C-alpha positions in Angstrom: -8.5 -1.0 -31.2 -4.8 -0.8 -31.1 -2.5 -0.9 -28.1 -1.6 2.7 -28.8 -5.1 3.9 -27.9 -5.0 2.4 -24.4 -4.4 4.9 -21.6 -1.2 4.3 -19.7 -2.6 6.2 -16.7 -5.3 3.5 -16.1 -4.8 2.0 -12.6 -3.5 -1.5 -12.4 -4.5 -3.7 -9.4 -1.7 -5.6 -7.7 -1.7 -7.9 -4.8 1.4 -7.8 -2.5 2.2 -10.5 0.0 4.8 -8.9 2.2 6.7 -10.6 5.0 8.5 -8.3 7.4 12.3 -9.1 7.4 13.7 -9.7 10.9 16.8 -7.6 10.1 14.7 -4.6 9.1 13.4 -2.3 11.8 10.1 -0.6 11.0 7.2 -1.1 8.7 9.0 -0.2 5.4 6.6 2.6 4.3 4.6 5.6 5.4 0.8 5.6 5.1 -0.9 8.7 3.9 -4.6 9.1 4.3 -6.8 11.6 2.5 -9.6 12.2 4.9 -12.1 13.9 2.6 -12.1 10.9 0.2 -11.3 7.9 2.4 -8.2 7.0 0.4 -5.2 5.3 2.0 -2.0 5.6 -0.1 1.6 4.6 0.3 3.9 7.5 1.0 7.7 7.0 1.1 8.8 3.4 0.8 12.0 2.7 2.7 15.1 1.5 1.0 16.2 -2.0 2.1 12.7 -2.9 3.2 10.7 -6.0 2.2 8.0 -3.7 0.9 10.5 -2.1 -1.5 11.7 -5.5 -2.6 8.1 -6.6 -3.2 7.6 -3.6 -5.6 5.4 -1.4 -3.4 5.5 2.1 -4.8 4.8 5.6 -3.5 1.2 6.6 -4.5 -0.1 3.0 -4.5 -3.6 2.8 -2.9 -4.4 0.3 -0.2 -7.8 -1.3 -0.4 -7.3 -4.4 1.8 -5.0 -5.5 4.6 -5.0 -9.3 5.2 -8.1 -9.7 3.1 -10.1 -7.1 5.1 -11.5 -4.1 3.1 -10.1 -1.0 4.8 -11.7 1.6 2.5 -14.0 3.0 5.2 -11.5 2.8 8.0 -9.8 5.9 9.4 -6.0 6.3 9.5 -5.6 5.0 13.0 -7.7 1.9 12.3 -5.7 1.1 9.1 -2.4 1.6 10.9 -3.5 -0.7 13.7 -4.6 -3.4 11.2 -1.2 -3.2 9.4 0.6 -3.5 12.8 -1.5 -6.5 13.7 -0.4 -8.3 10.6 3.3 -7.9 11.2 
């Protein structure tokens, strides 16, 4: 099999270790949740945020926050878990 036959749309798992910068006010991104499929995705990533500097991209899916699987959590639960890690 040659590299040319590999699909470029195949998802790539990445782990981000993001530390909130003291000089940046906010969380650095919007969280979008698709209720019918229990999917938590990154919306807009704020310019100048530690999340942007770490490489977080719009459309990235979140599966864990601080080592805890959030796949079955609702939007409110996931937001609370993110807030508790900051």
